[in-house]
C-alpha positions in Angstrom: 91.3 103.4 82.9 90.2 106.6 84.5 87.6 109.1 83.5 86.2 112.4 84.8 83.5 114.8 83.8 84.1 118.5 82.9 81.9 121.4 82.0 82.2 121.7 78.2 80.9 125.3 78.2 83.7 126.6 80.5 86.7 128.4 79.0 89.0 125.6 80.1 88.9 122.0 81.4 89.3 122.0 85.2 90.9 118.9 86.6 91.0 118.1 90.3 94.5 117.4 91.4 95.9 116.5 94.9 99.3 117.8 95.7 101.3 116.6 98.7 103.7 119.4 99.8 106.2 119.8 102.6 103.6 120.9 105.2 100.2 120.2 103.7 98.1 118.3 101.2 95.7 120.3 99.0 93.1 119.5 96.4 93.5 122.0 93.6 91.5 123.0 90.5 94.1 122.7 87.7 93.5 123.8 84.1 94.4 121.1 81.5 96.8 122.8 79.2 98.2 120.8 76.2 99.9 124.0 75.1 102.2 124.1 78.2 105.3 121.9 78.3 105.5 122.0 82.0 103.1 121.7 85.0 102.7 125.0 86.9 101.3 125.9 90.3 100.3 129.3 91.5 102.8 131.0 93.8 100.2 131.3 96.6 99.6 127.5 96.5 103.3 126.8 96.7 103.6 128.9 99.9 100.5 127.1 101.4 102.1 123.7 100.7 105.3 124.8 102.5 107.6 125.6 99.6 109.6 128.8 99.4 109.6 130.0 95.8 111.9 132.9 96.5 114.8 130.6 97.4 114.0 127.9 94.9 116.1 127.5 91.7 114.8 129.7 88.8 114.4 129.1 85.1 113.3 131.3 82.2 110.0 130.3 80.6 108.5 131.4 77.3 104.8 131.9 77.6 102.1 133.3 75.2 102.7 136.7 76.8 106.5 136.6 76.6 109.5 135.5 78.6 109.2 135.3 82.4 111.1 133.8 85.3 109.7 130.9 87.3 110.8 129.0 90.4 111.2 125.2 90.3 110.1 123.1 93.2 109.7 119.4 93.5 106.3 118.4 95.0 106.4 115.3 97.1 103.4 113.8 95.2 100.8 114.8 92.6 97.7 112.9 91.8 95.3 113.7 88.9 93.5 111.8 86.1 94.3 108.5 87.8 98.0 109.2 87.7 100.2 109.4 90.8 103.7 110.8 90.5 106.2 111.2 93.3 109.0 113.8 93.5 107.6 115.7 90.5 109.2 119.0 89.5 106.7 121.9 88.9 107.1 125.5 87.9 105.9 128.2 90.4 104.6 131.5 89.0 102.0 134.1 90.1 98.7 133.6 88.3 96.2 136.3 87.3 93.1 136.1 89.5 90.9 136.1 86.4 92.3 132.7 85.4 90.5 131.1 88.3 92.7 128.1 88.5 95.4 126.9 91.0 97.7 125.8 88.2 98.2 124.1 84.8 98.6 120.4 84.1 101.1 120.5 81.4 102.5 117.9 78.9 105.2 116.7 81.3 102.3 115.2 83.3 99.8 114.4 80.5 102.3 112.5 78.4 102.2 109.6 80.8 98.8 108.3 79.6 96.6 108.3 76.5 94.1 111.1 76.8 90.7 111.2 75.1 88.2 114.0 75.3 84.5 114.1 74.3 83.6 117.7 74.3 79.9 117.1 73.5 79.5 114.9 76.6 82.1 116.6 78.8 84.1 113.4 79.4 87.8 113.1 79.7 89.3 109.6 79.7 92.8 108.4 80.3 94.2 105.0 79.4 97.6 103.4 79.8 99.7 102.9 76.7 99.0 99.5 75.2 101.9 97.0 75.6 100.8 94.6 72.8 98.1 94.1 70.1 95.6 92.3 72.4 95.8 95.1 75.0 95.4 97.7 72.2 92.1 96.0 71.2 90.9 95.8 74.8 91.7 99.5 75.4 90.0 100.5 72.1 86.8 98.6 73.2 86.9 100.4 76.6 87.4 103.7 74.9 84.4 103.4 72.6 82.2 102.1 75.4 83.0 105.1 77.6 82.9 107.9 75.0 
């Protein structure tokens, strides 16, 4: 079980994420985005981590604002919400400065755990998927004790 606090009055839930790149490790402020299928990092962050978005493979992505092109890089490691993933592909796109986030944690990352959110208290809790009925009861008890 992993939990973190967030500011419920902010326009989005900011999640600290550690990314190990080619040349550096950085702690980033990522926006939790259940509307995004993919995890995305800002182009500037990718450059600082040692990636070269201009020479990386490109894909077409449909966003709320239309269709755009994005680079795909594989980060050596990403850690957030108690989850560590190695060799994880992320999209790289320029972000508007008003977004005030280094990237988006998308469903490709979030689907690896159960995610529970208490907006009134500003608590985000992640739990592994239960393997059997007994584990389901234990996880449910933990959930209600923490939310």
